[in-house]
C-alpha positions in Angstrom: 5.1 -15.0 -8.2 4.1 -11.3 -8.6 3.6 -9.1 -5.6 0.9 -6.5 -5.2 0.6 -3.8 -2.5 -3.0 -3.3 -1.6 -4.9 -1.1 0.9 -6.8 -2.5 3.8 -9.4 -0.1 5.4 -10.3 -0.6 9.0 -13.7 -2.3 9.6 -15.7 -4.9 7.8 -17.2 -2.7 5.1 -16.0 0.9 4.6 -18.9 1.6 2.2 -16.8 2.2 -0.9 -14.6 0.2 -3.3 -11.1 -0.2 -1.9 -9.6 -2.1 -4.8 -6.2 -1.0 -6.0 -4.0 -2.9 -8.3 -0.6 -2.3 -6.6 1.5 -4.5 -8.9 3.5 -1.6 -10.5 4.0 -0.1 -7.0 5.4 -3.4 -5.7 7.7 -3.8 -8.7 9.1 -0.3 -8.1 9.1 -0.2 -4.4 12.9 0.3 -4.0 12.9 3.3 -6.4 9.8 4.7 -4.8 11.3 4.4 -1.3 14.4 6.3 -2.4 12.2 8.9 -4.0 10.0 9.3 -0.9 13.0 9.8 1.2 14.3 12.5 -1.3 10.9 14.2 -1.1 10.9 13.9 2.7 7.7 11.9 3.0 7.1 8.4 4.5 7.9 5.5 2.1 4.8 3.5 1.2 6.1 0.4 3.1 6.1 2.4 6.3 2.3 2.0 6.2 2.6 -1.8 6.0 1.0 -4.0 8.6 0.4 -7.7 8.7 -2.5 -9.5 10.4 -4.1 -12.9 10.2 -6.1 -12.1 7.1 -3.2 -10.7 5.1 -1.1 -13.7 6.1 -3.7 -16.3 5.0 -2.0 -17.2 1.8 1.3 -17.7 3.6 -0.4 -19.9 6.2 -2.0 -22.0 3.5 1.1 -22.6 1.5 4.0 -22.5 3.9 3.7 -24.1 7.2 2.4 -27.2 9.0 2.5 -25.4 12.3 0.2 -22.4 12.4 0.8 -21.6 16.1 3.1 -18.7 15.0 -0.1 -16.8 14.0 -0.9 -16.3 17.6 2.4 -14.3 17.9 1.6 -11.8 15.1 1.4 -8.3 16.4 -2.0 -6.6 16.3 -2.5 -4.7 13.0 -1.3 -1.1 13.0 -3.7 1.4 11.5 -2.6 4.7 10.0 -4.2 8.1 9.4 -5.1 8.4 5.7 -3.8 12.0 5.6 -0.3 10.6 6.2 -0.7 8.2 3.3 -2.2 11.0 1.1 0.9 13.2 1.8 3.2 10.4 0.5 1.0 9.5 -2.5 0.5 13.1 -3.6 4.2 13.9 -3.3 5.1 10.9 -5.4 2.4 11.7 -8.0 3.5 15.4 -8.2 7.2 14.4 -8.8 6.4 11.7 -11.3 4.0 13.8 -13.2 6.6 16.5 -13.7 9.5 14.0 -14.2 8.0 11.2 -16.4 11.4 9.7 -17.2 12.0 9.0 -13.5 10.9 5.4 -13.7 11.2 4.9 -17.5 8.3 2.9 -18.9 7.0 2.1 -15.4 6.2 5.8 -14.7 2.7 5.8 -16.1 1.6 2.4 -14.5 2.9 3.7 -11.2 1.1 7.0 -11.6 -2.1 5.2 -12.4 -1.9 3.1 -9.3 -1.0 6.1 -7.2 -4.2 7.7 -8.5 -6.1 4.6 -7.3 -4.4 5.0 -3.9 -5.3 8.7 -3.7 -9.0 7.9 -4.4 -9.2 5.2 -1.7 -7.3 7.2 0.9 -9.3 10.4 0.2 -12.6 8.4 0.8 -11.0 6.8 3.9 -10.2 10.2 5.2 -13.7 11.5 4.4 -15.2 8.7 6.5 -12.6 9.1 9.3 -11.4 5.6 9.0 -7.8 4.2 9.2 -5.9 2.1 6.9 -2.7 0.1 6.2 -0.9 -1.6 3.4 -0.7 -5.3 2.9 1.1 -7.5 0.4 -0.4 -10.2 -1.8 1.7 -12.7 -3.8 0.1 -14.3 -6.9 
């Protein structure tokens, strides 16, 4: 099963496409977390939040007793400027150090550019966001 880190924007319809691939970011999360710490920015997973919708697949596949859903914390929402700080720091470093992630550097840069686009639009509309994980 492949994981994907995707962006959830607060509200029903933010008025723009929020699709991001997120597979390369998920595959390289450990290295990106270490890099973010080195660059003194928040790691991507610090913006993670789970809610009933993001846990739907797990609920469908994994349990007979779904009463645990009522114990999920309310989703956390983050300022897009904080996410942009992390994404832009990672992009800047990886653009100038292409060997940092080997053959994964370009796919990670491509996905970070998708994140930057979505977070910039989220900030322009004064919305909040969080990351979620999908397994396929």
